Biopython code that builds the backbone (N, CA, C, O; Angstrom):
import numpy as np
from Bio.PDB.StructureBuilder import StructureBuilder

atoms = [
    (1, "MET", "N", (0.511, -4.265, 23.975)),
    (1, "MET", "CA", (-0.590, -4.910, 24.666)),
    (1, "MET", "C", (-0.661, -4.361, 26.081)),
    (1, "MET", "O", (0.360, -4.132, 26.730)),
    (2, "GLN", "N", (-1.879, -4.154, 26.545)),
    (2, "GLN", "CA", (-2.132, -3.691, 27.908)),
    (2, "GLN", "C", (-2.869, -4.803, 28.636)),
    (2, "GLN", "O", (-3.900, -5.276, 28.159)),
    (3, "VAL", "N", (-2.357, -5.224, 29.779)),
    (3, "VAL", "CA", (-3.039, -6.230, 30.587)),
    (3, "VAL", "C", (-3.712, -5.496, 31.728)),
    (3, "VAL", "O", (-3.058, -4.785, 32.492)),
    (4, "VAL", "N", (-5.029, -5.670, 31.845)),
    (4, "VAL", "CA", (-5.809, -4.995, 32.872)),
    (4, "VAL", "C", (-6.390, -6.046, 33.814)),
    (4, "VAL", "O", (-7.106, -6.953, 33.389)),
    (5, "ASP", "N", (-6.072, -5.908, 35.095)),
    (5, "ASP", "CA", (-6.573, -6.809, 36.136)),
    (5, "ASP", "C", (-7.737, -6.106, 36.805)),
    (5, "ASP", "O", (-7.556, -5.061, 37.429)),
    (6, "VAL", "N", (-8.942, -6.672, 36.682)),
    (6, "VAL", "CA", (-10.151, -6.019, 37.193)),
    (6, "VAL", "C", (-10.585, -6.532, 38.563)),
    (6, "VAL", "O", (-11.712, -6.289, 38.995)),
    (7, "ARG", "N", (-9.686, -7.241, 39.246)),
    (7, "ARG", "CA", (-9.998, -7.711, 40.600)),
    (7, "ARG", "C", (-9.852, -6.564, 41.604)),
    (7, "ARG", "O", (-9.363, -5.485, 41.272)),
    (8, "GLN", "N", (-10.284, -6.822, 42.825)),
    (8, "GLN", "CA", (-10.151, -5.855, 43.907)),
    (8, "GLN", "C", (-8.677, -5.707, 44.289)),
    (8, "GLN", "O", (-7.887, -6.620, 44.047)),
    (9, "PRO", "N", (-8.292, -4.566, 44.886)),
    (9, "PRO", "CA", (-6.885, -4.332, 45.229)),
    (9, "PRO", "C", (-6.226, -5.443, 46.049)),
    (9, "PRO", "O", (-5.064, -5.769, 45.807)),
    (10, "GLY", "N", (-6.929, -6.020, 46.997)),
    (10, "GLY", "CA", (-6.357, -7.098, 47.800)),
    (10, "GLY", "C", (-6.062, -8.335, 46.976)),
    (10, "GLY", "O", (-5.059, -9.011, 47.201)),
    (11, "GLU", "N", (-6.933, -8.634, 46.022)),
    (11, "GLU", "CA", (-6.708, -9.771, 45.129)),
    (11, "GLU", "C", (-5.498, -9.511, 44.239)),
    (11, "GLU", "O", (-4.660, -10.391, 44.043)),
    (12, "TYR", "N", (-5.414, -8.311, 43.709)),
    (12, "TYR", "CA", (-4.295, -7.925, 42.859)),
    (12, "TYR", "C", (-2.981, -8.041, 43.637)),
    (12, "TYR", "O", (-1.984, -8.544, 43.118)),
    (13, "ALA", "N", (-2.991, -7.572, 44.877)),
    (13, "ALA", "CA", (-1.783, -7.604, 45.712)),
    (13, "ALA", "C", (-1.323, -9.020, 46.009)),
    (13, "ALA", "O", (-0.136, -9.246, 46.246)),
    (14, "SER", "N", (-2.240, -9.977, 45.998)),
    (14, "SER", "CA", (-1.871, -11.361, 46.316)),
    (14, "SER", "C", (-1.114, -12.036, 45.183)),
    (14, "SER", "O", (-0.520, -13.096, 45.383)),
    (15, "GLY", "N", (-1.125, -11.443, 44.004)),
    (15, "GLY", "CA", (-0.400, -11.977, 42.860)),
    (15, "GLY", "C", (-1.123, -11.626, 41.574)),
    (15, "GLY", "O", (-2.329, -11.840, 41.450)),
    (16, "HIS", "N", (-0.374, -11.082, 40.609)),
    (16, "HIS", "CA", (-0.977, -10.650, 39.352)),
    (16, "HIS", "C", (-0.015, -10.880, 38.196)),
    (16, "HIS", "O", (1.177, -11.109, 38.398)),
    (17, "VAL", "N", (-0.544, -10.815, 36.996)),
    (17, "VAL", "CA", (0.256, -10.953, 35.789)),
    (17, "VAL", "C", (1.307, -9.839, 35.808)),
    (17, "VAL", "O", (0.968, -8.680, 36.049)),
    (18, "PRO", "N", (2.563, -10.169, 35.561)),
    (18, "PRO", "CA", (3.596, -9.134, 35.549)),
    (18, "PRO", "C", (3.250, -7.980, 34.605)),
    (18, "PRO", "O", (2.925, -8.192, 33.437)),
    (19, "GLY", "N", (3.326, -6.774, 35.128)),
    (19, "GLY", "CA", (3.033, -5.582, 34.328)),
    (19, "GLY", "C", (1.568, -5.224, 34.207)),
    (19, "GLY", "O", (1.231, -4.237, 33.553)),
    (20, "ALA", "N", (0.677, -6.008, 34.829)),
    (20, "ALA", "CA", (-0.754, -5.737, 34.719)),
    (20, "ALA", "C", (-1.121, -4.438, 35.441)),
    (20, "ALA", "O", (-0.549, -4.096, 36.476)),
    (21, "ILE", "N", (-2.083, -3.734, 34.868)),
    (21, "ILE", "CA", (-2.626, -2.513, 35.453)),
    (21, "ILE", "C", (-3.792, -2.912, 36.344)),
    (21, "ILE", "O", (-4.684, -3.639, 35.906)),
    (22, "SER", "N", (-3.798, -2.451, 37.576)),
    (22, "SER", "CA", (-4.916, -2.721, 38.478)),
    (22, "SER", "C", (-6.010, -1.689, 38.232)),
    (22, "SER", "O", (-5.812, -0.492, 38.441)),
    (23, "LEU", "N", (-7.165, -2.172, 37.787)),
    (23, "LEU", "CA", (-8.301, -1.307, 37.514)),
    (23, "LEU", "C", (-9.574, -2.084, 37.846)),
    (23, "LEU", "O", (-10.175, -2.701, 36.967)),
    (24, "PRO", "N", (-9.990, -2.051, 39.138)),
    (24, "PRO", "CA", (-11.152, -2.839, 39.560)),
    (24, "PRO", "C", (-12.379, -2.590, 38.687)),
    (24, "PRO", "O", (-12.613, -1.472, 38.227)),
    (25, "LEU", "N", (-13.148, -3.636, 38.472)),
    (25, "LEU", "CA", (-14.324, -3.584, 37.609)),
    (25, "LEU", "C", (-15.246, -2.413, 37.959)),
    (25, "LEU", "O", (-15.755, -1.740, 37.062)),
    (26, "ALA", "N", (-15.463, -2.167, 39.242)),
    (26, "ALA", "CA", (-16.369, -1.092, 39.659)),
    (26, "ALA", "C", (-15.893, 0.285, 39.222)),
    (26, "ALA", "O", (-16.692, 1.220, 39.177)),
    (27, "HIS", "N", (-14.617, 0.432, 38.899)),
    (27, "HIS", "CA", (-14.051, 1.730, 38.506)),
    (27, "HIS", "C", (-13.594, 1.748, 37.049)),
    (27, "HIS", "O", (-12.945, 2.697, 36.610)),
    (28, "LEU", "N", (-13.926, 0.713, 36.315)),
    (28, "LEU", "CA", (-13.421, 0.566, 34.957)),
    (28, "LEU", "C", (-13.904, 1.666, 34.018)),
    (28, "LEU", "O", (-13.117, 2.182, 33.226)),
    (29, "ALA", "N", (-15.171, 2.031, 34.090)),
    (29, "ALA", "CA", (-15.715, 3.025, 33.160)),
    (29, "ALA", "C", (-14.958, 4.345, 33.253)),
    (29, "ALA", "O", (-14.597, 4.925, 32.229)),
    (30, "GLU", "N", (-14.715, 4.823, 34.471)),
    (30, "GLU", "CA", (-13.984, 6.085, 34.606)),
    (30, "GLU", "C", (-12.473, 5.884, 34.496)),
    (30, "GLU", "O", (-11.770, 6.778, 34.023)),
    (31, "GLY", "N", (-11.966, 4.741, 34.917)),
    (31, "GLY", "CA", (-10.535, 4.465, 34.858)),
    (31, "GLY", "C", (-10.046, 4.092, 33.480)),
    (31, "GLY", "O", (-8.842, 4.107, 33.224)),
    (32, "GLY", "N", (-10.964, 3.755, 32.583)),
    (32, "GLY", "CA", (-10.592, 3.374, 31.231)),
    (32, "GLY", "C", (-9.872, 4.475, 30.471)),
    (32, "GLY", "O", (-9.213, 4.210, 29.466)),
    (33, "ALA", "N", (-9.994, 5.705, 30.946)),
    (33, "ALA", "CA", (-9.325, 6.831, 30.288)),
    (33, "ALA", "C", (-7.811, 6.700, 30.336)),
    (33, "ALA", "O", (-7.118, 7.294, 29.510)),
    (34, "GLN", "N", (-7.281, 5.936, 31.287)),
    (34, "GLN", "CA", (-5.826, 5.769, 31.368)),
    (34, "GLN", "C", (-5.311, 4.721, 30.383)),
    (34, "GLN", "O", (-4.102, 4.531, 30.250)),
    (35, "LEU", "N", (-6.220, 4.048, 29.700)),
    (35, "LEU", "CA", (-5.840, 3.035, 28.710)),
    (35, "LEU", "C", (-5.784, 3.643, 27.315)),
    (35, "LEU", "O", (-6.414, 4.666, 27.045)),
    (36, "HIS", "N", (-5.030, 3.010, 26.444)),
    (36, "HIS", "CA", (-4.892, 3.477, 25.069)),
    (36, "HIS", "C", (-5.817, 2.649, 24.167)),
    (36, "HIS", "O", (-5.561, 1.463, 23.958)),
    (37, "PRO", "N", (-6.891, 3.253, 23.628)),
    (37, "PRO", "CA", (-7.868, 2.491, 22.848)),
    (37, "PRO", "C", (-7.328, 1.890, 21.553)),
    (37, "PRO", "O", (-7.925, 0.958, 21.016)),
    (38, "GLU", "N", (-6.217, 2.404, 21.047)),
    (38, "GLU", "CA", (-5.658, 1.862, 19.814)),
    (38, "GLU", "C", (-4.807, 0.618, 20.061)),
    (38, "GLU", "O", (-4.459, -0.089, 19.115)),
    (39, "ARG", "N", (-4.471, 0.345, 21.314)),
    (39, "ARG", "CA", (-3.663, -0.829, 21.650)),
    (39, "ARG", "C", (-4.560, -1.974, 22.122)),
    (39, "ARG", "O", (-5.661, -1.745, 22.625)),
    (40, "SER", "N", (-4.087, -3.186, 21.959)),
    (40, "SER", "CA", (-4.829, -4.366, 22.436)),
    (40, "SER", "C", (-4.931, -4.332, 23.958)),
    (40, "SER", "O", (-4.001, -3.918, 24.650)),
    (41, "VAL", "N", (-6.083, -4.775, 24.464)),
    (41, "VAL", "CA", (-6.320, -4.843, 25.904)),
    (41, "VAL", "C", (-6.663, -6.280, 26.256)),
    (41, "VAL", "O", (-7.613, -6.851, 25.720)),
    (42, "VAL", "N", (-5.884, -6.858, 27.158)),
    (42, "VAL", "CA", (-6.133, -8.200, 27.676)),
    (42, "VAL", "C", (-6.661, -8.016, 29.090)),
    (42, "VAL", "O", (-6.009, -7.383, 29.920)),
    (43, "VAL", "N", (-7.837, -8.564, 29.366)),
    (43, "VAL", "CA", (-8.488, -8.361, 30.653)),
    (43, "VAL", "C", (-8.500, -9.671, 31.434)),
    (43, "VAL", "O", (-8.824, -10.729, 30.894)),
    (44, "ILE", "N", (-8.141, -9.581, 32.717)),
    (44, "ILE", "CA", (-8.067, -10.772, 33.573)),
    (44, "ILE", "C", (-8.687, -10.478, 34.935)),
    (44, "ILE", "O", (-8.639, -9.348, 35.421)),
    (45, "CYS", "N", (-9.266, -11.503, 35.538)),
    (45, "CYS", "CA", (-9.783, -11.424, 36.904)),
    (45, "CYS", "C", (-9.419, -12.734, 37.596)),
    (45, "CYS", "O", (-8.420, -13.356, 37.236)),
    (46, "ALA", "N", (-10.192, -13.159, 38.565)),
    (46, "ALA", "CA", (-9.871, -14.403, 39.276)),
    (46, "ALA", "C", (-10.291, -15.639, 38.486)),
    (46, "ALA", "O", (-9.537, -16.608, 38.398)),
    (47, "GLY", "N", (-11.497, -15.607, 37.910)),
    (47, "GLY", "CA", (-11.998, -16.798, 37.241)),
    (47, "GLY", "C", (-12.563, -16.585, 35.855)),
    (47, "GLY", "O", (-12.814, -17.555, 35.140)),
    (48, "GLY", "N", (-12.771, -15.343, 35.457)),
    (48, "GLY", "CA", (-13.261, -15.056, 34.118)),
    (48, "GLY", "C", (-14.567, -14.289, 34.048)),
    (48, "GLY", "O", (-14.873, -13.707, 33.007)),
    (49, "TYR", "N", (-15.351, -14.266, 35.125)),
    (49, "TYR", "CA", (-16.647, -13.591, 35.080)),
    (49, "TYR", "C", (-16.490, -12.072, 34.991)),
    (49, "TYR", "O", (-17.069, -11.438, 34.109)),
    (50, "ARG", "N", (-15.710, -11.491, 35.900)),
    (50, "ARG", "CA", (-15.541, -10.032, 35.907)),
    (50, "ARG", "C", (-14.818, -9.547, 34.653)),
    (50, "ARG", "O", (-15.137, -8.484, 34.121)),
    (51, "SER", "N", (-13.854, -10.320, 34.186)),
    (51, "SER", "CA", (-13.141, -9.895, 32.976)),
    (51, "SER", "C", (-14.057, -9.945, 31.760)),
    (51, "SER", "O", (-13.917, -9.135, 30.844)),
    (52, "SER", "N", (-14.979, -10.876, 31.747)),
    (52, "SER", "CA", (-15.954, -10.939, 30.656)),
    (52, "SER", "C", (-16.842, -9.695, 30.678)),
    (52, "SER", "O", (-17.099, -9.095, 29.634)),
    (53, "ALA", "N", (-17.302, -9.314, 31.850)),
    (53, "ALA", "CA", (-18.107, -8.092, 31.983)),
    (53, "ALA", "C", (-17.282, -6.869, 31.591)),
    (53, "ALA", "O", (-17.791, -5.949, 30.950)),
    (54, "ALA", "N", (-16.013, -6.863, 31.977)),
    (54, "ALA", "CA", (-15.133, -5.731, 31.682)),
    (54, "ALA", "C", (-14.917, -5.550, 30.185)),
    (54, "ALA", "O", (-14.862, -4.419, 29.703)),
    (55, "THR", "N", (-14.793, -6.645, 29.447)),
    (55, "THR", "CA", (-14.613, -6.502, 27.994)),
    (55, "THR", "C", (-15.850, -5.863, 27.363)),
    (55, "THR", "O", (-15.737, -5.112, 26.395)),
    (56, "GLY", "N", (-17.019, -6.160, 27.907)),
    (56, "GLY", "CA", (-18.244, -5.522, 27.415)),
    (56, "GLY", "C", (-18.250, -4.032, 27.686)),
    (56, "GLY", "O", (-18.644, -3.243, 26.828)),
    (57, "ILE", "N", (-17.814, -3.639, 28.879)),
    (57, "ILE", "CA", (-17.740, -2.218, 29.227)),
    (57, "ILE", "C", (-16.747, -1.508, 28.313)),
    (57, "ILE", "O", (-17.037, -0.438, 27.779)),
    (58, "LEU", "N", (-15.573, -2.113, 28.138)),
    (58, "LEU", "CA", (-14.546, -1.492, 27.291)),
    (58, "LEU", "C", (-14.997, -1.397, 25.833)),
    (58, "LEU", "O", (-14.677, -0.427, 25.146)),
    (59, "ALA", "N", (-15.731, -2.390, 25.366)),
    (59, "ALA", "CA", (-16.259, -2.338, 23.997)),
    (59, "ALA", "C", (-17.211, -1.157, 23.841)),
    (59, "ALA", "O", (-17.176, -0.459, 22.828)),
    (60, "ARG", "N", (-18.059, -0.934, 24.840)),
    (60, "ARG", "CA", (-18.979, 0.204, 24.797)),
    (60, "ARG", "C", (-18.231, 1.537, 24.840)),
    (60, "ARG", "O", (-18.736, 2.553, 24.362)),
    (61, "LEU", "N", (-17.024, 1.530, 25.415)),
    (61, "LEU", "CA", (-16.205, 2.745, 25.461)),
    (61, "LEU", "C", (-15.386, 2.955, 24.187)),
    (61, "LEU", "O", (-14.657, 3.939, 24.065)),
    (62, "GLY", "N", (-15.513, 2.022, 23.241)),
    (62, "GLY", "CA", (-14.851, 2.185, 21.959)),
    (62, "GLY", "C", (-13.598, 1.362, 21.744)),
    (62, "GLY", "O", (-12.954, 1.485, 20.702)),
    (63, "PHE", "N", (-13.240, 0.528, 22.700)),
    (63, "PHE", "CA", (-12.078, -0.341, 22.532)),
    (63, "PHE", "C", (-12.467, -1.484, 21.593)),
    (63, "PHE", "O", (-13.543, -2.065, 21.733)),
    (64, "THR", "N", (-11.606, -1.801, 20.653)),
    (64, "THR", "CA", (-11.939, -2.834, 19.677)),
    (64, "THR", "C", (-11.026, -4.056, 19.729)),
    (64, "THR", "O", (-11.418, -5.129, 19.271)),
    (65, "HIS", "N", (-9.846, -3.918, 20.264)),
    (65, "HIS", "CA", (-8.892, -5.033, 20.335)),
    (65, "HIS", "C", (-8.895, -5.572, 21.756)),
    (65, "HIS", "O", (-8.036, -5.217, 22.563)),
    (66, "LEU", "N", (-9.871, -6.437, 22.063)),
    (66, "LEU", "CA", (-10.084, -6.929, 23.421)),
    (66, "LEU", "C", (-9.920, -8.437, 23.504)),
    (66, "LEU", "O", (-10.279, -9.167, 22.580)),
    (67, "CYS", "N", (-9.379, -8.887, 24.613)),
    (67, "CYS", "CA", (-9.224, -10.321, 24.871)),
    (67, "CYS", "C", (-9.530, -10.578, 26.338)),
    (67, "CYS", "O", (-8.995, -9.902, 27.217)),
    (68, "ASN", "N", (-10.383, -11.549, 26.601)),
    (68, "ASN", "CA", (-10.715, -11.967, 27.953)),
    (68, "ASN", "C", (-9.915, -13.234, 28.274)),
    (68, "ASN", "O", (-9.979, -14.208, 27.524)),
    (69, "VAL", "N", (-9.165, -13.230, 29.377)),
    (69, "VAL", "CA", (-8.419, -14.422, 29.778)),
    (69, "VAL", "C", (-9.401, -15.392, 30.429)),
    (69, "VAL", "O", (-9.777, -15.222, 31.589)),
    (70, "VAL", "N", (-9.808, -16.399, 29.683)),
    (70, "VAL", "CA", (-10.768, -17.390, 30.168)),
    (70, "VAL", "C", (-10.141, -18.174, 31.313)),
    (70, "VAL", "O", (-9.034, -18.697, 31.183)),
    (71, "GLY", "N", (-10.844, -18.252, 32.421)),
    (71, "GLY", "CA", (-10.327, -18.961, 33.590)),
    (71, "GLY", "C", (-9.550, -18.058, 34.537)),
    (71, "GLY", "O", (-9.232, -18.457, 35.657)),
    (72, "GLY", "N", (-9.246, -16.851, 34.094)),
    (72, "GLY", "CA", (-8.630, -15.845, 34.950)),
    (72, "GLY", "C", (-7.250, -16.183, 35.477)),
    (72, "GLY", "O", (-6.517, -16.989, 34.903)),
    (73, "THR", "N", (-6.921, -15.547, 36.581)),
    (73, "THR", "CA", (-5.612, -15.722, 37.206)),
    (73, "THR", "C", (-5.394, -17.163, 37.626)),
    (73, "THR", "O", (-4.265, -17.654, 37.589)),
    (74, "SER", "N", (-6.444, -17.841, 38.019)),
    (74, "SER", "CA", (-6.325, -19.255, 38.398)),
    (74, "SER", "C", (-5.805, -20.077, 37.221)),
    (74, "SER", "O", (-4.895, -20.889, 37.389)),
    (75, "ALA", "N", (-6.371, -19.874, 36.038)),
    (75, "ALA", "CA", (-5.930, -20.595, 34.843)),
    (75, "ALA", "C", (-4.509, -20.181, 34.466)),
    (75, "ALA", "O", (-3.716, -21.014, 34.026)),
    (76, "TRP", "N", (-4.187, -18.908, 34.634)),
    (76, "TRP", "CA", (-2.848, -18.396, 34.351)),
    (76, "TRP", "C", (-1.816, -19.149, 35.196)),
    (76, "TRP", "O", (-0.815, -19.639, 34.673)),
    (77, "VAL", "N", (-2.067, -19.237, 36.502)),
    (77, "VAL", "CA", (-1.146, -19.917, 37.424)),
    (77, "VAL", "C", (-1.097, -21.413, 37.120)),
    (77, "VAL", "O", (-0.016, -22.001, 37.093)),
    (78, "ASN", "N", (-2.251, -22.034, 36.892)),
    (78, "ASN", "CA", (-2.302, -23.467, 36.604)),
    (78, "ASN", "C", (-1.588, -23.821, 35.301)),
    (78, "ASN", "O", (-1.138, -24.954, 35.130)),
    (79, "ALA", "N", (-1.482, -22.861, 34.384)),
    (79, "ALA", "CA", (-0.763, -23.092, 33.129)),
    (79, "ALA", "C", (0.750, -22.941, 33.314)),
    (79, "ALA", "O", (1.523, -23.167, 32.383)),
    (80, "GLY", "N", (1.162, -22.556, 34.530)),
    (80, "GLY", "CA", (2.587, -22.447, 34.819)),
    (80, "GLY", "C", (3.187, -21.072, 34.614)),
    (80, "GLY", "O", (4.404, -20.906, 34.702)),
    (81, "TYR", "N", (2.347, -20.082, 34.341)),
    (81, "TYR", "CA", (2.854, -18.724, 34.163)),
    (81, "TYR", "C", (3.086, -18.064, 35.519)),
    (81, "TYR", "O", (2.436, -18.391, 36.512)),
    (82, "GLN", "N", (4.016, -17.140, 35.531)),
    (82, "GLN", "CA", (4.389, -16.450, 36.761)),
    (82, "GLN", "C", (3.404, -15.336, 37.112)),
    (82, "GLN", "O", (2.759, -14.752, 36.242)),
    (83, "VAL", "N", (3.311, -15.064, 38.402)),
    (83, "VAL", "CA", (2.612, -13.878, 38.904)),
    (83, "VAL", "C", (3.603, -13.125, 39.775)),
    (83, "VAL", "O", (4.560, -13.698, 40.296)),
    (84, "GLU", "N", (3.359, -11.846, 39.921)),
    (84, "GLU", "CA", (4.207, -11.064, 40.806)),
    (84, "GLU", "C", (3.353, -10.409, 41.869)),
    (84, "GLU", "O", (2.265, -9.911, 41.579)),
    (85, "PRO", "N", (3.839, -10.405, 43.095)),
    (85, "PRO", "CA", (3.113, -9.708, 44.163)),
    (85, "PRO", "C", (3.432, -8.219, 44.100)),
    (85, "PRO", "O", (4.426, -7.805, 43.504)),
    (86, "VAL", "N", (2.574, -7.427, 44.722)),
    (86, "VAL", "CA", (2.868, -6.010, 44.858)),
    (86, "VAL", "C", (4.006, -5.881, 45.843)),
    (86, "VAL", "O", (3.964, -6.460, 46.928)),
    (87, "ARG", "N", (4.994, -5.147, 45.482)),
    (87, "ARG", "CA", (6.137, -4.966, 46.378)),
    (87, "ARG", "C", (5.824, -3.868, 47.382)),
    (87, "ARG", "O", (5.381, -2.778, 47.020)),
    (88, "ALA", "N", (6.062, -4.176, 48.645)),
    (88, "ALA", "CA", (5.852, -3.189, 49.696)),
    (88, "ALA", "C", (6.925, -2.107, 49.591)),
    (88, "ALA", "O", (8.089, -2.394, 49.313)),
    (89, "THR", "N", (6.518, -0.878, 49.814)),
    (89, "THR", "CA", (7.484, 0.213, 49.801)),
    (89, "THR", "C", (7.917, 0.495, 51.229)),
    (89, "THR", "O", (7.130, 0.343, 52.163)),
    (90, "THR", "N", (9.144, 0.897, 51.395)),
    (90, "THR", "CA", (9.636, 1.217, 52.733)),
    (90, "THR", "C", (9.766, 2.722, 52.870)),
    (90, "THR", "O", (10.081, 3.424, 51.909)),
    (91, "SER", "N", (9.524, 3.194, 54.051)),
    (91, "SER", "CA", (9.593, 4.640, 54.296)),
    (91, "SER", "C", (10.950, 5.021, 54.794)),
    (91, "SER", "O", (11.204, 6.196, 55.058)),
]
sb = StructureBuilder()
sb.init_structure("model")
sb.init_model(0)
sb.init_chain("A")
sb.init_seg("    ")
for serial, (resi, resn, name, xyz) in enumerate(atoms, 1):
    if name == "N":
        sb.init_residue(resn, " ", resi, " ")
    sb.init_atom(name, np.array(xyz, "f"), 0.0, 1.0, " ", f" {name:<3s}", serial, name[0])
structure = sb.get_structure()
């Protein structure tokens, strides 16, 4: 399973599903090439609107195993699931 977070980078950095790929909605069509179409794709955003649009884009690109996380990251957190922040790198 591939979890794709379609929020903006700042939103993703504030906390995301562990292991999620950051791929903002505006770049999904061209960024979708990094995804594996034969594997399931779970799409999440903040509340569900962008992820719903993203599943439509991915379907048009030929992805068939799609799931939209209804309620988005907010619902994920409210259900008690963990999020991880982006770890800062040190130079």
